VEXGUZA-908777 format. One record per residue (C-alpha): x negated, y, z. Coordinates in steps of 0.1 Angstrom, whole numbers, padded with zeros to 4 digits, always signed. Example, Ala and Ser with C-alpha at 12.3 -4.5 7.8 and 13.67 -1.06 7.14 Angstrom:
<nodes>
-0123-0045+0078;-0137-0011+0071;
</nodes>
This chain:
<nodes>
-0529+0907-0341;-0512+0874-0336;-0474+0875-0331;-0452+0855-0309;-0447+0829-0335;-0484+0822-0338;-0487+0819-0300;-0459+0793-0298;-0475+0773-0326;-0508+0773-0305;-0490+0760-0275;-0475+0731-0294;-0509+0721-0307;-0525+0718-0272;-0532+0682-0260;-0531+0670-0224;-0564+0667-0208;-0577+0635-0192;-0574+0599-0204;-0542+0587-0220;-0517+0569-0197;-0512+0533-0205;-0483+0511-0192;-0496+0479-0181;-0478+0446-0187;-0459+0431-0157;-0474+0397-0148;-0450+0369-0142;-0458+0348-0111;-0473+0315-0118;-0452+0284-0112;-0475+0274-0084;-0469+0308-0066;-0432+0301-0067;-0431+0264-0060;-0455+0262-0031;-0437+0287-0008;-0403+0271-0016;-0417+0237-0009;-0431+0249+0024;-0397+0263+0034;-0380+0230+0025;-0406+0209+0044;-0403+0232+0074;-0365+0229+0074;-0367+0191+0071;-0392+0190+0100;-0369+0211+0122;-0339+0189+0113;-0358+0158+0121;-0371+0172+0154;-0335+0181+0165;-0316+0151+0152;-0341+0123+0144;-0370+0126+0169;-0370+0108+0202;-0382+0139+0220;-0350+0160+0222;-0324+0135+0233;-0299+0135+0262;-0314+0117+0292;-0296+0132+0321;-0265+0153+0331;-0269+0177+0360;-0238+0187+0380;-0235+0216+0404;-0208+0234+0423;-0189+0203+0437;-0174+0204+0472;-0147+0177+0473;-0155+0160+0440;-0187+0140+0436;-0212+0146+0408;-0205+0111+0396;-0168+0119+0391;-0177+0150+0370;-0202+0130+0349;-0176+0104+0342;-0150+0130+0332;-0176+0149+0310;-0184+0117+0291;-0217+0130+0276;-0232+0104+0253;-0266+0093+0267;-0295+0090+0242;-0279+0111+0215;-0294+0142+0200;-0291+0171+0225;-0282+0196+0197;-0252+0175+0186;-0235+0176+0220;-0202+0196+0218;-0204+0216+0250;-0169+0230+0245;-0154+0196+0242;-0173+0184+0273;-0158+0214+0293;-0123+0206+0280;-0126+0170+0291;-0137+0180+0326;-0108+0205+0330;-0082+0180+0316;-0093+0150+0336;-0101+0168+0369;-0073+0190+0380;-0093+0201+0410;-0117+0220+0387;-0107+0256+0382;-0136+0266+0359;-0164+0247+0342;-0195+0259+0323;-0215+0234+0301;-0249+0243+0287;-0279+0225+0272;-0311+0223+0293;-0339+0216+0267;-0353+0192+0260;-0334+0164+0277;-0305+0177+0298;-0269+0189+0300;-0259+0212+0329;-0223+0211+0341;-0214+0239+0366;-0179+0236+0381;-0159+0258+0405;-0133+0238+0424;-0098+0251+0433;-0093+0261+0469;-0061+0252+0487;-0042+0281+0503;-0014+0258+0514;-0001+0222+0511;+0033+0207+0503;+0043+0176+0522;+0055+0149+0499;+0064+0117+0517;+0035+0108+0538;+0010+0128+0517;+0001+0164+0510;-0001+0183+0476;-0027+0210+0476;-0017+0243+0461;-0042+0271+0451;-0038+0308+0451;-0023+0308+0416;+0004+0283+0427;-0012+0254+0409;-0006+0220+0425;-0039+0204+0418;-0045+0174+0441;-0027+0149+0464;-0044+0140+0496;-0035+0117+0525;-0046+0143+0551;-0039+0180+0551;-0071+0201+0550;-0081+0219+0581;-0068+0255+0586;-0044+0253+0556;-0007+0259+0563;+0020+0235+0553;+0047+0248+0530;+0083+0242+0541;+0111+0249+0516;+0143+0253+0536;+0164+0262+0505;+0196+0242+0511;+0205+0252+0547;+0226+0283+0539;+0246+0299+0510;+0220+0327+0507;+0192+0301+0503;+0212+0284+0476;+0217+0317+0458;+0180+0326+0461;+0171+0292+0446;+0195+0297+0417;+0182+0331+0410;+0145+0326+0413;+0139+0288+0410;+0118+0267+0432;+0085+0273+0414;+0089+0311+0418;+0097+0307+0455;+0066+0285+0459;+0045+0312+0442;+0059+0338+0466;+0049+0316+0496;+0014+0313+0480;+0011+0351+0478;+0020+0353+0515;-0007+0327+0524;-0032+0345+0502;-0026+0379+0519;-0029+0366+0554;-0059+0381+0574;-0087+0355+0577;-0083+0353+0615;-0045+0347+0611;-0049+0323+0582;-0070+0300+0604;-0041+0299+0629;-0013+0294+0605;+0004+0260+0606;+0034+0264+0584;+0048+0289+0558;+0086+0285+0557;+0106+0298+0528;+0144+0303+0533;+0150+0328+0506;+0130+0352+0485;+0132+0379+0512;+0130+0355+0542;+0095+0340+0545;+0081+0333+0580;+0050+0317+0595;+0044+0295+0625;+0010+0300+0642;-0008+0279+0667;+0006+0281+0702;+0042+0282+0690;+0040+0318+0679;+0060+0330+0648;+0058+0358+0623;+0087+0372+0602;+0070+0383+0570;+0100+0390+0548;+0093+0389+0510;+0058+0387+0496;+0058+0424+0486;+0035+0448+0504;+0013+0419+0515;-0017+0440+0524;+0003+0465+0545;+0019+0436+0563;-0015+0420+0570;-0028+0452+0585;+0003+0456+0606;+0001+0421+0619;-0035+0424+0628;-0027+0456+0648;+0002+0440+0665;-0017+0409+0676;-0044+0431+0691;-0019+0454+0708;+0002+0425+0722;-0020+0394+0724;+0006+0375+0746;+0035+0381+0723;+0053+0351+0709;+0070+0367+0679;+0058+0393+0654;+0079+0410+0628;+0062+0427+0599;+0090+0424+0573;+0091+0462+0574;+0054+0471+0576;+0060+0507+0586;+0080+0496+0616;+0064+0464+0629;+0076+0448+0661;+0066+0421+0686;+0085+0404+0713;+0081+0377+0740;+0052+0371+0763;
</nodes>
């Protein structure tokens, strides 16, 4: 009878069945297999670079301008100063936009993009005047952010004229010292921006005496006491209701929008 030791010796003598495993040698790629793809990449890159920078097919031939109202496309093109005939890919669109904004103060926003294969598109949004300041015989347009952006010889239609009456009383002088002229102008701009559309078309002047004393003159000699620029939307609703309720009134007071009043007829 074979003991455990004999059984273990038999197990060690067993050989694995099947053909023996052989480790094949790793083949190194041939120089041609390495060089040809690399050369193809280089040639492709060179072709793309030539197409973008050296070929006559992708060059700046025209600059398209859209969004102008007062400005002309020619003025925008002159400010953009896009080099004609140069490679389209080399145009710095950010620099073009900066030139337009810097040279044309009437432009609020500008977007510059490439229009392959030959064009540059310049889209502008012009500032809109909510009031004008009279300076000598001309008018300075002011937008809703209080930016003075253009001087014109004639005030735009349906845009009120700003009147700063800051030196006529001690309270006006105190308000000027406390807030400064620029702040008071911005407050007047806020009032003009909050006016209902129907009232805005009738507004002729926005007069600022102090921070808390802003008034309007409308067509037909009618006046509105607005007070400060605070609670502008409430005051606009109150004024609209007053004008409907008392269409023949000559004066409207919405300085306290919860207690509006009208007078005259």
